[in-house]
N, C-alpha and C positions, 0 to 999 in steps of 0.2 A: 486514603489509606495511610499516608504519613502526613505529618504536619511540617510545614516549612521551618527549618531550623533544627529538626531532629538530628542529633549527631551520630546516631547509630545506624544511619541509612547511607548506602553507597550512592550518593547523588550523581557522581561522575559516571558510575557504571550504568545507571538508569538512562542518563543522557546518551551515553555511548551505545547502549542497546537500541535506543530509538533511532539514532542515526544509522546504525548498522543494518537495521531492518528496512527503514524508510528509503535511504539512498539506493540500496541495492534493488529493492522492488521497483523503484522508479526508473533507474538507469538500465539495469540488465533484464529485469522481469517485464518492463514496459507496462506496469500496472499504473492506473491513474491515481497515484498517491497525491492527495491534496495537501497534506500536512503531516508532520511527525514531530513529537516533542515529549518532554516529561511534564506531567501534570499531576499534582498531589502525590508525587512519589510513584507514579505508574507510567508505563510506556503507552503512548497514544499514537496510533498509526491510523490516519483517516484516509481510507482508500475504497475503491470499488473494484469490480471485476469486469472484464470485457472492454471492448473498444466501441466507441460511439461515433467516432469520426477519424479522419486522418490525423487530426491534431493529437489524439490520444496515442497514435502510433509514433509520430515524429517528435512530439513534445509532451510526453506524459506528465501530468501533474500541473500543467499551466492552465490557469483559468481563462486568460484572455487569448483570443485567437491570434497566433503568430504567423500564419501563412497568408499569402496575398488574397485579395478579395476574389479574383477570378478563380483561384483554387478553392476558396470557400464555397463558391457556387457549384463547382464540380463535386466537392465533398458532400454537399447537401443532396445533390441528385443521386450520387452513387450509394450513399448510406441510407437515405430515407425514402427517396422515391423508388429506387430499384430494390429496396429491402435487402441490400447486400449485408447489412448489419446482422441479420439473422444467420446468414450462412457463415460469416467470419466468426461470430461469437459462438457458434456451435463447436468450432474447433478451439477457440482461444479460451473460453471459460474453464474447461477442465485443466488446461495448462496453467492458467493464472491461479487456480485454487491449489494446485500441487506446489507451485512456486511459493505461494503465501505460507502454506503449512511448512514447507522445507526451510524457509528462512527463519520462521519462528523457532523451529526445532534447533537449527544451528545456533541461534541466539541463546537458547536455553542451555545448550551444551557449552557455550562460551562463558556464560554467566550463570552457573547453576544456583548460586546463592540468591539470584534475582528472579527465580522462576515465577513466583507469585506476582511480582510487580510487572513482569512481562505479559503474563496471560490474563490478568484480572480485567483489564479494560480493552481487550481486543475487539475490533470492529466486527469481526466474523468469528465468534467463539464456536459456532457449529463446525467450522473448518478445522478447529484446533482440538477437537475432542480426543482424549487419550494422551495428550501431551502432559 
């Protein structure tokens, strides 16, 4: 979208918007945000919806398992063997989608001049229709 070195682009605003969305979704929304950054003058938030293990609840966004091995075994049993994941995501997915949309909307209100840069490379554009 933009070339590196363009002087008419608010690079600091784009970085701030990426941090504003990514940190909040990971910390308070408990979404599994894997990475957030500015790339080619656009905001990139790499995330998914729902929880797939206790790791996603306690340490969202971490790739490596941070809980003890005995807890990992319990985690595997509860989420995959007992199919608890289907029940919990039935409730969590709509909440995550609303939080995702709300945070993007608040970022657009905070940086209205960066609307296009914030929305153009969103991971889930179908959740942001109408913004």
